VEXZA-874424 format. One record per residue: residue number from 1; x, y, z of N, C-alpha, C in turn. Coordinates in steps of 0.1 Angstrom, whole numbers, plus 5000, padded with zeros to 4 digits. Layout:
VEXZA-874424
[rec NUM; [X; Y; Z]; [X; Y; Z]; [X; Y; Z]];
...
This chain:
VEXZA-874424
[rec 1; [4887; 4977; 5194]; [4894; 4985; 5185]; [4905; 4977; 5178]];
[rec 2; [4906; 4978; 5165]; [4918; 4971; 5159]; [4931; 4978; 5160]];
[rec 3; [4941; 4971; 5159]; [4955; 4976; 5163]; [4962; 4975; 5148]];
[rec 4; [4969; 4985; 5146]; [4976; 4985; 5133]; [4989; 4974; 5135]];
[rec 5; [4994; 4973; 5146]; [5005; 4964; 5148]; [5002; 4955; 5159]];
[rec 6; [5005; 4942; 5157]; [5003; 4932; 5168]; [5014; 4923; 5170]];
[rec 7; [5018; 4921; 5182]; [5029; 4913; 5184]; [5031; 4899; 5178]];
[rec 8; [5019; 4893; 5175]; [5018; 4879; 5170]; [5015; 4879; 5155]];
[rec 9; [5015; 4891; 5149]; [5012; 4890; 5134]; [5024; 4886; 5126]];
[rec 10; [5021; 4882; 5114]; [5032; 4880; 5103]; [5037; 4893; 5099]];
[rec 11; [5051; 4893; 5101]; [5059; 4906; 5098]; [5058; 4909; 5084]];
[rec 12; [5055; 4900; 5076]; [5055; 4902; 5062]; [5041; 4907; 5057]];
[rec 13; [5032; 4906; 5066]; [5020; 4912; 5062]; [5016; 4925; 5071]];
[rec 14; [5026; 4932; 5076]; [5025; 4942; 5084]; [5022; 4955; 5074]];
[rec 15; [5017; 4966; 5077]; [5015; 4978; 5071]; [5026; 4983; 5063]];
[rec 16; [5037; 4985; 5070]; [5050; 4991; 5064]; [5056; 4981; 5054]];
[rec 17; [5056; 4969; 5056]; [5061; 4959; 5046]; [5052; 4960; 5032]];
[rec 18; [5038; 4959; 5036]; [5028; 4960; 5023]; [5029; 4973; 5016]];
[rec 19; [5031; 4982; 5026]; [5032; 4997; 5018]; [5044; 4998; 5011]];
[rec 20; [5055; 4991; 5014]; [5067; 4991; 5006]; [5064; 4983; 4993]];
[rec 21; [5057; 4972; 4994]; [5054; 4965; 4982]; [5046; 4972; 4972]];
[rec 22; [5037; 4980; 4977]; [5029; 4988; 4968]; [5037; 4999; 4962]];
[rec 23; [5045; 5005; 4969]; [5055; 5015; 4964]; [5064; 5009; 4954]];
[rec 24; [5069; 4998; 4956]; [5078; 4991; 4947]; [5072; 4986; 4933]];
[rec 25; [5058; 4984; 4934]; [5051; 4980; 4924]; [5049; 4992; 4915]];
[rec 26; [5046; 5003; 4921]; [5045; 5016; 4913]; [5058; 5020; 4906]];
[rec 27; [5070; 5018; 4914]; [5083; 5021; 4908]; [5086; 5011; 4897]];
[rec 28; [5083; 4998; 4898]; [5085; 4989; 4887]; [5077; 4994; 4875]];
[rec 29; [5064; 4997; 4876]; [5056; 5002; 4866]; [5060; 5016; 4860]];
[rec 30; [5069; 5022; 4867]; [5075; 5036; 4863]; [5063; 5046; 4863]];
[rec 31; [5053; 5045; 4874]; [5043; 5054; 4874]; [5042; 5061; 4888]];
[rec 32; [5036; 5072; 4890]; [5034; 5079; 4902]; [5019; 5079; 4905]];
[rec 33; [5011; 5075; 4897]; [4996; 5075; 4898]; [4992; 5061; 4892]];
[rec 34; [4984; 5053; 4902]; [4980; 5041; 4898]; [4966; 5039; 4904]];
[rec 35; [4959; 5030; 4895]; [4945; 5027; 4901]; [4945; 5017; 4913]];
[rec 36; [4936; 5019; 4922]; [4934; 5010; 4933]; [4933; 4996; 4927]];
[rec 37; [4924; 4995; 4916]; [4920; 4983; 4910]; [4933; 4976; 4904]];
[rec 38; [4941; 4982; 4899]; [4955; 4977; 4895]; [4962; 4971; 4905]];
[rec 39; [4963; 4977; 4916]; [4971; 4972; 4927]; [4966; 4960; 4934]];
[rec 40; [4952; 4960; 4935]; [4944; 4949; 4939]; [4945; 4936; 4931]];
[rec 41; [4944; 4940; 4916]; [4946; 4929; 4906]; [4960; 4923; 4907]];
[rec 42; [4971; 4931; 4909]; [4984; 4926; 4909]; [4986; 4918; 4922]];
[rec 43; [4980; 4921; 4933]; [4985; 4914; 4946]; [4975; 4904; 4950]];
[rec 44; [4964; 4902; 4942]; [4953; 4894; 4948]; [4955; 4879; 4950]];
[rec 45; [4966; 4873; 4944]; [4969; 4861; 4945]; [4981; 4858; 4956]];
[rec 46; [4986; 4869; 4962]; [4995; 4870; 4972]; [4991; 4862; 4985]];
[rec 47; [4999; 4855; 4993]; [4995; 4848; 5004]; [4989; 4858; 5015]];
[rec 48; [4995; 4870; 5016]; [4991; 4880; 5025]; [4979; 4887; 5022]];
[rec 49; [4976; 4887; 5010]; [4965; 4897; 5006]; [4951; 4894; 5011]];
[rec 50; [4947; 4904; 5018]; [4931; 4906; 5020]; [4929; 4920; 5022]];
[rec 51; [4916; 4924; 5021]; [4912; 4939; 5019]; [4917; 4946; 5032]];
[rec 52; [4917; 4940; 5044]; [4921; 4946; 5055]; [4937; 4950; 5055]];
[rec 53; [4943; 4941; 5050]; [4959; 4943; 5051]; [4961; 4954; 5042]];
[rec 54; [4955; 4954; 5029]; [4959; 4965; 5019]; [4954; 4977; 5024]];
[rec 55; [4942; 4979; 5031]; [4936; 4991; 5037]; [4947; 4996; 5047]];
[rec 56; [4951; 4989; 5056]; [4962; 4992; 5067]; [4974; 4998; 5060]];
[rec 57; [4978; 4991; 5049]; [4990; 4996; 5043]; [4989; 5009; 5036]];
[rec 58; [4976; 5011; 5030]; [4972; 5025; 5024]; [4972; 5034; 5035]];
[rec 59; [4966; 5032; 5046]; [4964; 5040; 5057]; [4979; 5045; 5063]];
[rec 60; [4986; 5036; 5064]; [5000; 5038; 5068]; [5008; 5047; 5058]];
[rec 61; [5007; 5045; 5046]; [5014; 5054; 5037]; [5008; 5069; 5036]];
[rec 62; [4995; 5070; 5037]; [4988; 5081; 5038]; [4992; 5089; 5049]];
[rec 63; [4992; 5082; 5061]; [4996; 5089; 5074]; [5009; 5096; 5075]];
[rec 64; [5018; 5091; 5066]; [5032; 5095; 5065]; [5033; 5105; 5053]];
[rec 65; [5023; 5108; 5046]; [5023; 5117; 5036]; [5030; 5112; 5023]];
[rec 66; [5031; 5099; 5021]; [5038; 5093; 5011]; [5029; 5092; 4998]];
[rec 67; [5016; 5089; 5002]; [5007; 5088; 4990]; [4994; 5098; 4994]];
[rec 68; [4989; 5100; 4982]; [4974; 5107; 4984]; [4965; 5100; 4976]];
[rec 69; [4952; 5103; 4978]; [4942; 5096; 4969]; [4934; 5106; 4961]];
[rec 70; [4929; 5102; 4950]; [4922; 5110; 4941]; [4912; 5101; 4933]];
[rec 71; [4900; 5102; 4937]; [4890; 5091; 4933]; [4895; 5077; 4935]];
[rec 72; [4897; 5071; 4924]; [4901; 5055; 4927]; [4917; 5054; 4924]];
[rec 73; [4924; 5065; 4926]; [4938; 5065; 4922]; [4947; 5067; 4934]];
[rec 74; [4958; 5060; 4935]; [4968; 5061; 4945]; [4978; 5070; 4938]];
[rec 75; [4983; 5082; 4945]; [4991; 5090; 4939]; [5004; 5092; 4948]];
[rec 76; [5016; 5091; 4944]; [5028; 5094; 4951]; [5028; 5108; 4954]];
[rec 77; [5032; 5112; 4967]; [5036; 5126; 4969]; [5048; 5131; 4961]];
[rec 78; [5046; 5143; 4958]; [5058; 5148; 4949]; [5073; 5147; 4957]];
[rec 79; [5073; 5148; 4969]; [5085; 5146; 4976]; [5091; 5132; 4977]];
[rec 80; [5080; 5123; 4974]; [5085; 5107; 4973]; [5087; 5102; 4959]];
[rec 81; [5086; 5112; 4950]; [5086; 5105; 4935]; [5100; 5104; 4929]];
[rec 82; [5110; 5103; 4937]; [5124; 5100; 4933]; [5126; 5088; 4927]];
C-alpha cells in the first residue's frame, strides 16, 4: 500500500506543499475554478511533477474539503475562496 507521507521523501514534493502550489496558482490567476489540464500544463516542467504527486496533492486538498471536483475542473470550496 502506498503512503501519503514518507520519511525519506523530498518535502517539496509532499502533498501539502504541492496542494499549496496549486492553490497559489489559482490565486495568481484569480479563479476559483480551473481545469485539471491547465494545472498539469502549468506544472509539467517542474522538477517535482509527476501524475502521482499531483494526484496525492489533489487527494490531500479534497480530504480537507478545500477543493471539489466537477468533471475536469478543480473548484475551491466557498469557505476557502478568500
